ROZA-249003 format. One record per residue (C-alpha): x, y, z; residue in one letter; chain. Coordinates in pm, whole numbers. Example, Ala and Ser with C-alpha at 12.3 -4.5 7.8 and 13.67 -1.06 7.14 Angstrom:
<node X="1230" Y="-450" Z="780" resn="A" chain="A"/>
<node X="1367" Y="-106" Z="714" resn="S" chain="A"/>
This chain:
<node X="-266" Y="-1237" Z="897" resn="F" chain="A"/>
<node X="-489" Y="-1112" Z="738" resn="L" chain="A"/>
<node X="-769" Y="-1390" Z="851" resn="W" chain="A"/>
<node X="-717" Y="-1280" Z="1216" resn="N" chain="A"/>
<node X="-887" Y="-905" Z="1086" resn="I" chain="A"/>
<node X="-1129" Y="-993" Z="784" resn="C" chain="A"/>
<node X="-1461" Y="-1159" Z="778" resn="D" chain="A"/>
<node X="-1393" Y="-1376" Z="452" resn="C" chain="A"/>
<node X="-1661" Y="-1621" Z="260" resn="E" chain="A"/>
<node X="-1555" Y="-1814" Z="-58" resn="E" chain="A"/>
<node X="-1754" Y="-1928" Z="-319" resn="E" chain="A"/>
<node X="-1746" Y="-2144" Z="-607" resn="E" chain="A"/>
<node X="-1882" Y="-2068" Z="-927" resn="Q" chain="A"/>
<node X="-1810" Y="-2234" Z="-1244" resn="D" chain="A"/>
<node X="-1469" Y="-2470" Z="-1085" resn="G" chain="A"/>
<node X="-1344" Y="-2105" Z="-979" resn="L" chain="A"/>
<node X="-1314" Y="-2026" Z="-602" resn="I" chain="A"/>
<node X="-1344" Y="-1664" Z="-506" resn="S" chain="A"/>
<node X="-1294" Y="-1502" Z="-197" resn="Q" chain="A"/>
<node X="-1500" Y="-1202" Z="-87" resn="T" chain="A"/>
<node X="-1354" Y="-965" Z="211" resn="V" chain="A"/>
<node X="-1566" Y="-754" Z="440" resn="T" chain="A"/>
<node X="-1252" Y="-512" Z="554" resn="R" chain="A"/>
<node X="-1288" Y="-433" Z="959" resn="D" chain="A"/>
<node X="-1299" Y="-50" Z="928" resn="E" chain="A"/>
<node X="-1206" Y="-75" Z="1302" resn="N" chain="A"/>
<node X="-883" Y="-260" Z="1261" resn="S" chain="A"/>
<node X="-549" Y="-65" Z="1387" resn="E" chain="A"/>
<node X="-468" Y="-92" Z="984" resn="G" chain="A"/>
<node X="-772" Y="79" Z="901" resn="A" chain="A"/>
<node X="-737" Y="338" Z="1130" resn="L" chain="A"/>
<node X="-352" Y="390" Z="1027" resn="L" chain="A"/>
<node X="-499" Y="379" Z="647" resn="F" chain="A"/>
<node X="-753" Y="656" Z="754" resn="K" chain="A"/>
<node X="-493" Y="841" Z="910" resn="T" chain="A"/>
<node X="-202" Y="811" Z="733" resn="H" chain="A"/>
<node X="-292" Y="719" Z="332" resn="C" chain="A"/>
<node X="-651" Y="768" Z="229" resn="S" chain="A"/>
<node X="-616" Y="1162" Z="113" resn="S" chain="A"/>
<node X="-415" Y="1016" Z="-155" resn="C" chain="A"/>
<node X="-454" Y="668" Z="-178" resn="H" chain="A"/>
<node X="-784" Y="352" Z="-243" resn="L" chain="A"/>
<node X="-704" Y="44" Z="-144" resn="P" chain="A"/>
<node X="-773" Y="-128" Z="-493" resn="D" chain="A"/>
<node X="-752" Y="168" Z="-734" resn="S" chain="A"/>
<node X="-481" Y="373" Z="-860" resn="D" chain="A"/>
<node X="-624" Y="774" Z="-696" resn="A" chain="A"/>
<node X="-341" Y="1099" Z="-620" resn="T" chain="A"/>
<node X="-104" Y="778" Z="-556" resn="G" chain="A"/>
<node X="-107" Y="420" Z="-664" resn="P" chain="A"/>
<node X="-341" Y="200" Z="-521" resn="A" chain="A"/>
<node X="-165" Y="59" Z="-198" resn="L" chain="A"/>
<node X="-333" Y="-311" Z="-311" resn="S" chain="A"/>
<node X="-16" Y="-513" Z="-447" resn="G" chain="A"/>
<node X="240" Y="-233" Z="-322" resn="A" chain="A"/>
<node X="476" Y="-379" Z="-137" resn="K" chain="A"/>
<node X="490" Y="-658" Z="-417" resn="E" chain="A"/>
<node X="546" Y="-425" Z="-682" resn="R" chain="A"/>
<node X="852" Y="-241" Z="-536" resn="W" chain="A"/>
<node X="993" Y="-589" Z="-473" resn="A" chain="A"/>
<node X="965" Y="-660" Z="-818" resn="Q" chain="A"/>
<node X="1060" Y="-335" Z="-966" resn="N" chain="A"/>
<node X="1345" Y="-215" Z="-654" resn="A" chain="A"/>
<node X="1354" Y="-363" Z="-324" resn="S" chain="A"/>
<node X="1133" Y="-459" Z="-18" resn="E" chain="A"/>
<node X="1372" Y="-207" Z="155" resn="E" chain="A"/>
<node X="1331" Y="41" Z="-98" resn="D" chain="A"/>
<node X="934" Y="7" Z="-19" resn="F" chain="A"/>
<node X="990" Y="134" Z="294" resn="Y" chain="A"/>
<node X="1290" Y="355" Z="245" resn="S" chain="A"/>
<node X="988" Y="530" Z="3" resn="W" chain="A"/>
<node X="742" Y="590" Z="239" resn="I" chain="A"/>
<node X="993" Y="679" Z="519" resn="E" chain="A"/>
<node X="1148" Y="956" Z="252" resn="N" chain="A"/>
<node X="1058" Y="967" Z="-94" resn="S" chain="A"/>
<node X="1213" Y="1221" Z="-194" resn="E" chain="A"/>
<node X="1536" Y="1104" Z="-80" resn="K" chain="A"/>
<node X="1500" Y="780" Z="-269" resn="L" chain="A"/>
<node X="1446" Y="954" Z="-590" resn="A" chain="A"/>
<node X="1740" Y="1190" Z="-541" resn="R" chain="A"/>
<node X="1944" Y="909" Z="-455" resn="D" chain="A"/>
<node X="1843" Y="755" Z="-811" resn="G" chain="A"/>
<node X="1602" Y="497" Z="-736" resn="N" chain="A"/>
<node X="1473" Y="432" Z="-1082" resn="L" chain="A"/>
<node X="1098" Y="294" Z="-963" resn="Y" chain="A"/>
<node X="1102" Y="657" Z="-707" resn="A" chain="A"/>
<node X="1202" Y="801" Z="-1006" resn="I" chain="A"/>
<node X="941" Y="630" Z="-1188" resn="E" chain="A"/>
<node X="656" Y="650" Z="-944" resn="L" chain="A"/>
<node X="772" Y="1048" Z="-919" resn="K" chain="A"/>
<node X="681" Y="1089" Z="-1261" resn="K" chain="A"/>
<node X="379" Y="912" Z="-1329" resn="E" chain="A"/>
<node X="201" Y="1052" Z="-994" resn="Y" chain="A"/>
<node X="347" Y="1442" Z="-1022" resn="P" chain="A"/>
<node X="35" Y="1545" Z="-868" resn="N" chain="A"/>
<node X="101" Y="1323" Z="-509" resn="G" chain="A"/>
<node X="374" Y="1395" Z="-363" resn="E" chain="A"/>
<node X="452" Y="1143" Z="-80" resn="M" chain="A"/>
<node X="491" Y="1348" Z="235" resn="P" chain="A"/>
<node X="759" Y="1143" Z="476" resn="A" chain="A"/>
<node X="625" Y="943" Z="779" resn="F" chain="A"/>
<node X="774" Y="814" Z="1020" resn="N" chain="A"/>
<node X="602" Y="512" Z="1101" resn="L" chain="A"/>
<node X="709" Y="153" Z="1170" resn="S" chain="A"/>
<node X="780" Y="-114" Z="954" resn="R" chain="A"/>
<node X="502" Y="-289" Z="1142" resn="D" chain="A"/>
<node X="260" Y="24" Z="1103" resn="E" chain="A"/>
<node X="313" Y="-14" Z="720" resn="I" chain="A"/>
<node X="227" Y="-335" Z="675" resn="D" chain="A"/>
<node X="-76" Y="-317" Z="874" resn="L" chain="A"/>
<node X="-177" Y="16" Z="676" resn="S" chain="A"/>
<node X="-152" Y="-219" Z="362" resn="L" chain="A"/>
<node X="-390" Y="-454" Z="533" resn="I" chain="A"/>
<node X="-773" Y="-237" Z="507" resn="I" chain="A"/>
């Protein structure tokens, strides 16, 4: 999936293989990210909100993948319903109220591949 939208190069140094990923700024995922996410999120580091890289996996580890999508659809409701990870995120990022988005799951997944 990721290989279809980026240019990836592998390098070997000291027996370790590292991968350099060149992001396609015109991909559908990049455009979705710019439109819906970039005002609060960076791909690889925290900003007003947490880094998007690994976000779905963090949700799966701390709550569930279903809750990940619910958070994007309506974070306020998820926290009000008592989801502990949602409450934790709201405390950790008090200046970053996550707006509700009406995106398909495919669009959400694509926005993570930037």
